[in-house]
N, C-alpha and C positions, 0 to 999 in steps of 0.2 A: 296493581292498579290502585288499591286503596292506599291510604296514607302510610308512608314509611319514612325512609331516610331521603329527604329531598336533596338533589344536587350532587349526590355521590354516585357516580356511574362505575360499576365494577367491570373489569375486563371480561369479555365473553370467551367461553371455551369453544372448542371445535365442534361441539355437539349441542343440539337443542335439548333443553330439559325434557326428559320423558321420551326422547326419540329412541325407538327400538334399536338395540345393538350398538348404541353410542354413535350412530352415523349422523352426519350433518343433515339438517333438514333440506329437502329439495324444493321447498316452497320458493316462488319467485321473490327476488329481493324487494320488489315494490308491493308484494301482497300485504294486505291490511288484516290485522287480527281485530275482530269486532265482537263486542258483547253489548247486549241491550239489558238495561237494569230498570225495573219498574219503580214507581215512587216509594214502595215499601222496602227497597233495597235488595229485592230478589232478582237473580239473573234469569231472564226469560228467553234469551237467544245467545247462542255461542257458536261462532263460526269455526270451520275446520282450521283456519289459520291461527285462531286463538288456541286451539288444541295443540297445534304444532309449536306455538311459542311457549306454552306453559306445561304441556304434557297432560293437562286435565282433559279427559273426555267429556263430551257434552252431558252424558248420563250422570256424571259425578257433580256437576255444578249447576245445571238448570234447576230452578226452583229453590236454590240455596242462597243465603245472604251473601252479598258481595264481599263482606269482610272475611269470608273463607279463603280468599286469595291473598289477604294481607299477611305479611310476615309478622307484624306486630300491630294488630288493629287497635286504633284509638277510638273508633266508633263503629256502629253497625246499623243496619236497617235504615229507616227514614232519616235518622240523625246523620248518618254518613252521606246519604244522597243530598240532603240540604246543605251540608258543609261543602261538598264538592261544587254544588251549584253556586253557593255564596262566594267561593274562592275565585270564580270567574273562569274564562277560557284560557287558552294558552297551553303550551306543552309543559307537562310536569314529569318528574322522574321519581319513581317510587320503587321500593323493593317488593318483589312478588314471590309468594310461596308456591313453588312448582309441585307437580304431582309426585315426584320422586323424593320430596322432602327437602330439596335444596332451595336456595334463594337466588334470584337474579334481579338485576336492575333493569327496569323497563321504562322507557319514555313513552308517554301516551297523552291523549287529549280527551277531556270530558266535555261532551256536547249536550247541553240541555235539550230535551225532546218532549213536547207536549203529548200526553197519552190520555186515555179515557179516565183513568183514575187519578190523574194529576201529572206533574212534571217528573219525567224519568231522566235517564242518562243514556247516551250512546258513547261507549268507551272504545276508542280507536287507537291501535298501536301498530307500528310498522317494524318489520324485522330489521330493516336497514337503519332504523333510528338508534340502534345501539352501537353503531360503528362510528369511531372518531374520524373526522374528515381531514385531520391534519397529519395522519400517519397511516402506515399499512397495518391493519388490524392483525393480520397473520404474523407479521414480524413482532408486533408487541406481545402477542400470545406466546410465541416461541421464547422471547426473552424472559417473560415472567415465569413461565412454567419450567423452563430448562435451567434456570439459574441455580448454581450450586449453593448459593446463599439463600437462607430462608426469608420469604417475603410474606407479609400479611396485611390485610386492610380490616380495620375494625370500625363499626359505627359508633355513635355517641353513647349507645348503651353497652359498649364494649363487647359486641357480638361480632364474630367472624363474618366478613362479607366476601373475602377472597383469601386464599392461602395457597402457596405453591407446594409442589410435591416435596421439595427439600425440607421445608419447615414441618410439613405433615409427618414425614418420616422421623424427624428429630423429636416430635411430640409423641410418636408412637401410635398415631391414629390416622385413618384414611382421611382424605380431603372432605368427603361427604359428612364425616362425623364432627367436623368443625363448623361448617357453614350454618349460620343462624343461631349458634350456641354461644353463650358468654365465655370469654377467655378464662374466667375463674371457674367455670364448670368443666372446662377441658383440661386445664393444667392443675396438677397437685403441687402447690407451692409451699415452701416453709412458712412464709408469713403472708397469706393471701390478702389480709386487710391492708398492710403496708404497700403491697404491689398494686392493689386497686386504687389507693390514694395517689400513687404515682401516675397511673394511667389517667385518672381524673384530671390531674394537672395538665396533661397534654390536651385533652378535649375541652376542658373548661377554661384554662388560662392560656392555651396556645403555646405551652412550653415545649421545647425540644430537649430530649434527654439523650446525651451521647455516652458511649462507653459504659453501657448498662450491663453489669454482670448479674446473672441470675441462674439459680439451680432449681430444677423441678424433677418430679417423679413421673415416669411413664406408667401407663395402666398395668404393665407387666411387673411393676415394682422396681425397675432399674432407674437409677438417677442419671441425670445428664446436666452439663453446665454449658452455658452459651453467653456470648457477648453481643450486644446489638445497640441499635438506635431507634428511638421512638420520635415521631414528628407529626404535627397536625396536618390534616388535609382540608383545604379551603376551596369553596366554589368560586365562580366568576365574580361574585359580589364580595368576596373576602370572608364569608362566614365559615366557621369551622363546622364541617359536616362529619368528621371522623378522624381517624389517625391511622398511620401506617407504621409498620415495624420491619426492620432489617436485622436478621439474627444470623450469627455465625457460630457453628458448633466448636466449642473449646476442647472437645474430647476429654482426655484425662489430665490436661495441663493445669487445671485448677482443682487440685485435690481437696483444698479446704472447703470449696463450695459444695463438692460432692459429699464430703463428710457432714457438712451442715444439713444438706438435704436428707441424708440417711438418718441422722440423729433426730431431725424434726419428724420424719416419717415414723420412726420408732416410738417417739414420745406420744404422737397423736394416736398411733395404734394402741399403745398400752392404756392411754386415757380412755379411748372408746371401749376397750375391753373391760376396764375397771367400772365404767358407768353401766355397761350392759350386764355384767355379772352381779352387780350389787342389787339388781332387780329380780334375780332368780330365786324362787322359793323351793324349787325341787331340782334334783340332779339332772333330769332330762332337759329342763329349760336352760340350765347352765351350759350344757353342751351345745344346744341349738343356738344360743346367743353367741357363744364363742365362735362357732362355725360361721355365723352370719357376719361377724365383724372381720374375721380373718380371710374369708374368701370373697372374691378371687384376688384381692390386692396383694395379700401376703403369701397365700398358698392356694393350690388348686383344690385340695380337699383337706379337711380337718376332722379327725374322728377322736372320740373319747371312749375309752374302755374302762369300766368301773369293776374292780375286783368284787366277786361275789362274797368273799370273806369280809370285805369292808362293810357290806350292807348288813350281813347277818350277825356280826359280832355284837356282844353285849356292850353297852356304853361303858360299863365299869370294868370290862375285861381288858387285858393288855394285848395290844396287837404288835406283831413283829416289826422291828424297825428296819430301815434300809440296810444297816450293817448286818443284821441277822439274816435278812433275805439273801444278801450277797454270800453269806457263809453257809447257806443251806446245802445239804448233802447232794451227792451225785444222783441218788435214786429219785429225790424230789425234783431235781433239775430235768429229769426225763419226762415228768408229768407236767403238762401245760395247765396253768391256772384257768379257772372258769371266770369269765368276765361278762358284764352286761354292756352291749354296744349302745351307749346312750344316744348317739346320733340317730339311731333308728327308732327311738322311743318317742311317743307323743307326750306323755306326762299329763298331769292334771286331771286324771280320771276321777270318777266318783268313788272308786275303790283304790286308795293309795297303795294297798298291798300289791296291786297289779300295775302300778305306774311304770315299773322298770321292764324293759324288753326281756325276753327269755334269754337266759345265759347260755354261753357256749364256750368251747375251748378257745383260748386266745391264739392269735396267729403267732408264728415263730418269732418275728421281730418284737411283738408286744410281750410275749412270754419272756424273751431274753431281757427286755427292758425292765419288766417287773422283777424278775429274779435277781438281776444285777443292780437294780435301783440306779441305773446309769443310762446315758444316752446311747441309742443304737441307730446306726445308719444302715440303709438297705436300698436295694433297687426295687422300685414299685412298678416295673413294666414300662411300657411306652405309651405316650399320649401324642397323637398327631405326628407319628414317626419321630418323636423326640424322646430320648431317654428320660424317664420319670424317676425321681429319687424321693425317698421318704426318710424321715427322722422321727423316732419315737422317744419321748422323754417321760420319766416317771412322775407321777403326781404324788408329791410328798407333803404331808401335813403333820407338823410336830414330830417329824422323823418317821412317820408311818407311811407305808406305800399304799395308796388308795387305788391305783390303776395306772393308766398311761394315756398320754395324748400324742397323736401322730399327725405330722404335717407331710404333705407331698406336693411336688410340682415339677414340671419339666425343667431341665437345666440345673437342678440342684440348688443348694443353699450355701452361702459363704459363712465365714466366722461371725460376722455381725448378725446374720440371720439366726444363727444358733444361740447367740447371746440373747436376742429378742425372745426366742422360744423358751429359754429358761425363765425369763420374767413372766411370760404368758402362762407357762405351766404352774409357776408358784401362785399366781392369782387364781387360776382355775382350781388348783388343789384346795386353796382356802375356801373358795365359794362352794365346792362340792362337799367339803367337810362340814361346813355350816348347814348345807342343804340336807346332809345325812342326819345331823342332829335334829333338824326340824322334822324330817321324815319320821324319826324314831318317836319324837314327842307326839306327832300327829297320830301315829299308829297306837301309841300308848293311850292317848285320849279316846280314840275310837273304841279300843278294847274296853276301857273303863266304862265308857258310856253304854256300850252294848250290854255289859254285865249288869249295869244299874237299871236298864229298861226291862220290861216284862219279857220273859222268854216266849210266852204265847198269851193270847187274849182268851178270856173265858168263852166257852162254847155254850151260848144261850140261844135257843131257837128263836125267841121273840126279839132278840137284840144282838144279831150277829155283827161282828166288826172286822175290818181289815185296815191295815196301815201301810205306810211307806215312809222311810226316812232316807234323806240324801244329805251328805256333808256338803260344805261349800264347794262350788264347782271350780273356783279359782285357786284351789290348793290351800286355802286358809285352814288353820287348825280347827278341828271340830268344835262345835259350840255346845250349848246346854239344852237343846231341844228334848222334850220328853212327851210321852203319851201314856195313857193308862186307862183300863176299864176294870171296874170292880163290881161284882155282883153283890147286891145288898138284900137284906131281909125285906119281906113284904112285897116281893115282885118288882123290885126296883134295880136300876143299874146306875152307877156313877161313872162319868167320863171326864177325864182331864187331859188337856194339852197345854204345855207351857214352853217358855223360851227364856233361859237365863241369859242375861246380857253379858257378852264376852265370849272368849274362846279359850281352849286349852284345858289342862288338867283341872284348874281351879273351877272353871265353868261346869265341867263334867261332875266334879264332886258336889258342887252346889246343887246341880240338877238332881242328884241322887237324894239329897236331903229334902228338897222341895217335894219330889215325887213320893217318897216314903211317908213324909208327914201328911201330904194330902190324902194318901191311901188310908192312913190311920184315922184321920178326921172323918173321912167318908164312912168308915166302918162304925163309928159311934153315932151316926145318924144326923150329922149336921147338914143344914140346908146349904146350897152353894154360896150364898152371900156370907153366912156365918163361917163357913169353912175358909173363905178367902180372908176374912177379918182375922181369924185365929192364925192362919198361915202367915199373914203379914206381921203378926206380933212375935212369931217364933225367931229366936236368934241362936246361933251356935255359940259355944263357949268362947271362941275367939272373936266373936262379933264381927266376922268378916264375910258373911254371906253376900253374894252378888245379887243385885236386884233382878227380878224376873217378871215376865208377863204370864198370865194364866187365864184359861177359859175352863170353867167347871160347870157341868150339866148333870142333873139327876132326872132320870126318866122313870115314870111309873107305868109298868106294862099293863096294869089292870085298867087304868083310867085314860091312858094316853097323855097324861099331864107331864110337861117338861118344865123344869125350873133351871134357870141359867144365871150365872154371874160372871163378870169379866173384870180382870185386873190389868188394864192397859193393853189388852189383847184384841186383835181383830175379831169381829163378830162371826159366829158360825153361819153356815148356809143350810137352809132346810129346803130339800127338793121333794115335792109332793108326788104321789103316784101318777098324777096326770102330767107331770113334767114341769109344772110351774115351780118357781123357786123364790124364796124370800130370805132377806138377811134378818136374823134374829137379833134385834137391837136390845141392848141393856146398858145401864149406866156403867161405862167402862171402868171408872175409878182409876187411881194411879197404879203403877206396877208395884208388886210386892217388894218388901225389903227397903223401901225408901225412907222409913222412919216417920211417916206422916200420920200413923195411927188412924187410918181411914176406916170407916164402917161401910162395907160393901152391901149392896142391895141385890136381891134376886128378882128376876123377871119371870113371868109365867106364861106358857104357851100350851095350846091344845094341838097335839100332833096327830094328823090322820094316819091310820095304820098303813104301813108299807112305805112311809116316807124315809128319806135318807138324811141323816144329820152329818154334815161335813165340818169337822173341826180341823184347824190347820194353824201353822205358825206363819209369821210374816215373810219368811223366806220363800213361801209359795207365791206371793203376790207382789213383792216389792222388787223393782228393778231401777236402781239409782241411775244407771247409764242412760235410760230412756225416760226418766222421770215418770214412771208408771205410778199413779196414785192409788189410794186404797180402793176407791169405787171402781176404777178401771180393772184393778187386779181381781176383785171379787166378781165382777161381770165376766172376766175371762174364765174363772172357775165355773161359774154358772153355765156358760156355753159348752164347757167340756163334758157335762153330764147329759147325755142324750136319752138314755133309757134307764129308768130307776130299777128295772128288773134284771139288768145285766149282772153278771157275777161281780161281787165286791172287788175282787182282785183286778178285774178289767177297769172298773170305775177308778180305782186308785191309780192305775197306770195312765189312764186318760188325763187325770188331774196332774200327775207328775209331768206329763208330756207338754203341758202348756206353761210350766214353770219357766220364768225368765232364765235364759242361758247365762253362763259365767257369773252366777250369783255369788256375792261375797258373804252369804249367810246360809246356815243350814236350813233345811226344809223338812217339815213333818206334816203328814196328813192322816187323819183318822176318820174313816167312814163307817157309820153304823146304820143298818137297816132296822127301823123301829116298827114292830108290829104289836099285836095284842097278846097278853097272857091268856091262855085258853082255859086252864084248870089248875086248881090247887091240889098238890099231892096229899096223901094221907097225913094226918096230924102227927104220926110217929116220925115222919121225916123232919129232920132238923137241919139247921145251918143254911148256907146260901143256896144249896141245891133244892130247897123245898118247893120251888115253883118251876113249872115246866115252861 
């Protein structure tokens, strides 16, 4: 009923859309389908004949906008009603979206109707209005649907409005999967842009194209070739309202067309695989991207098995080549290698050591493929009562066997498919080898970073601390986040949290230098501002330290005095015993190591006993994907702390839980419960432990 393709009436099938069991509607030929539309465009009445005509039950349409019935709505609501009233009376023909998802051409009349809320519409359509009065509709239907030659009708948007069974079988999809969809969405063509330009010449310029040879790929991956004619369809006024196609299957008589289609399909598949694998940072994502591209168009299943030996080997050690694997002894051949089934792994966890799924013995075909470093074909059982065949190919990188990739599908593969598999396996092996190098560097960075961070925080009754550290959630190399707590003479404690700009081994090494220097400067009694000023001026011999942000605080347990200085770092959060929270502002100054010779200032605060001091890095509050700003991030942390008397470990977990997901940065949080120093130990006690 709403606007669609005017003037193009598609042939009607033997069943009404949505009719149960595919039976023809038993409604009288002169029965009228009626719908009442209010001024806002909502359907308020829906007759049983309207349901018979469209298949839509009243419960699905009443109260909904009239545009829900349109195959391609150009307007909705009051705008649609006004346009229909403005177009005036008379019978119009539009394409209607039926309940079963198909489309049909419906001739109907829009009658303006005064209502309390304004002018609405009474939409009236008759079942008999779809029948042509100049021929027998049943005979026309038999001709179109029984023709051994493929027939199709497209609208001006190149969408299927009618297709007979012969052409549907040739395309490899049922009739219902064509109707309402663009021809370019249905057919996999070697050069879709050129084909679209040709179709546009028919609908836009009225050109007729004879003896058109075309090759396409069915959804199951098999190519076919056809020859046909395209011609414009015109209404009674001579306007072009669509086009029709007559297609004849060439079978195998045009081998060059089929070869073109196969080659184009192969190139497109390899191009998509190359683009997908280039984005993988870990081996599990390489496997999942490979499977996503190859299934179901090329294979029913794609699995990747990574040799456990390839993951554990030292980067400097020599791994056996494919020739050496093929020449391994009989005793070794009886032992199946252990592999990680990458297709079952999620990857990207916070602990990259556990990114890979648990290893197990390889299957017999995969074992044979890895041992021989050659292609292995095997029977993979049956799928839908069809024999299912599999092919395993070795993953070879610089002559080393990393594992195997296995393809399977009903009906098997031909020689061209195996050639394509070799290209896929080569690309996958290169991507996995790069991902393994990345994984080793990430693990080395994490190990170095953990060794450079304090093994445990000092146990001070009046200033107990807990911390959490998480590497980037998107698989990025670990960065240079650090935290530290140092017990100082005079009943004081120094706290630092920092973030080196960058990732990888360089950032971890710079983090170690910053942390150890800050610890030494705290020990000599510098105030936080003085400490950051001195830290900013320190350079290593190579003068290649990365810039870093830092928050430094010194708390006096006897007086409750807190001194704070910031170097380009987000301000800490102070949560009082009553639950109120404040941001501790201080002149942030620039990050350390920028060469600006900045003099940092300290801010001073009085801290109520029992308060929580929350120091953190920007990975806890920043989320570039949702543009979460600093104030919003700090407010999020503030809401996460509900009870200051909860165990510190639980408070840290609650803070980590609100961290933005899939963060591209490390995150560190250090929570310290600050109370009062109760007594001084005897004067004979010396060193940092002189205060209780």
